[in-house]
C-alpha positions in Angstrom: 87.7 54.8 113.6 90.5 57.0 112.5 90.8 60.2 110.5 93.0 60.8 107.5 94.0 64.4 106.5 96.0 65.5 103.5 96.8 68.7 101.6 95.4 68.8 98.1 97.0 70.2 95.0 94.8 73.3 95.6 96.3 73.8 99.1 93.0 72.9 100.8 92.9 70.3 103.6 90.9 67.1 102.9 89.7 65.1 105.9 87.9 61.7 105.9 87.1 58.9 108.3 88.5 55.5 107.4 85.0 53.9 108.0 83.4 56.3 105.4 86.2 57.1 102.9 83.7 58.6 100.4 82.6 61.3 102.8 85.3 64.1 102.6 85.3 67.4 104.5 87.3 70.2 103.0 88.8 73.2 105.0 91.4 75.9 104.7 94.9 75.5 106.1 94.2 78.4 108.6 91.0 76.7 109.9 92.8 73.3 110.2 95.7 74.9 112.1 93.2 76.5 114.5 91.5 73.2 115.0 94.8 71.3 115.7 95.9 74.0 118.2 92.5 73.7 119.9 92.9 69.9 120.2 96.4 70.2 121.6 95.1 72.8 124.1 92.4 70.5 125.3 89.5 72.6 124.1 87.5 69.6 122.9 88.2 67.2 125.8 84.7 67.7 127.3 83.3 65.9 124.2 84.9 62.6 125.4 84.8 63.1 129.1 83.5 60.0 130.8 83.6 57.8 127.7 86.3 55.5 129.2 84.2 54.8 132.2 81.2 54.0 130.0 83.2 51.6 127.9 84.5 49.6 130.9 
């Protein structure tokens, strides 16, 4: 699975999964920027903690 994100003509951010391209989430640039900063800061790492061990 991978995500695709793009900026629309209206300035909003459009996000979709490659596995379900017809399902699109829409957010503001400010919310997207806050999300990206959170990812870079590791704020969401707990959601995937232990997944590598389970996959092996």
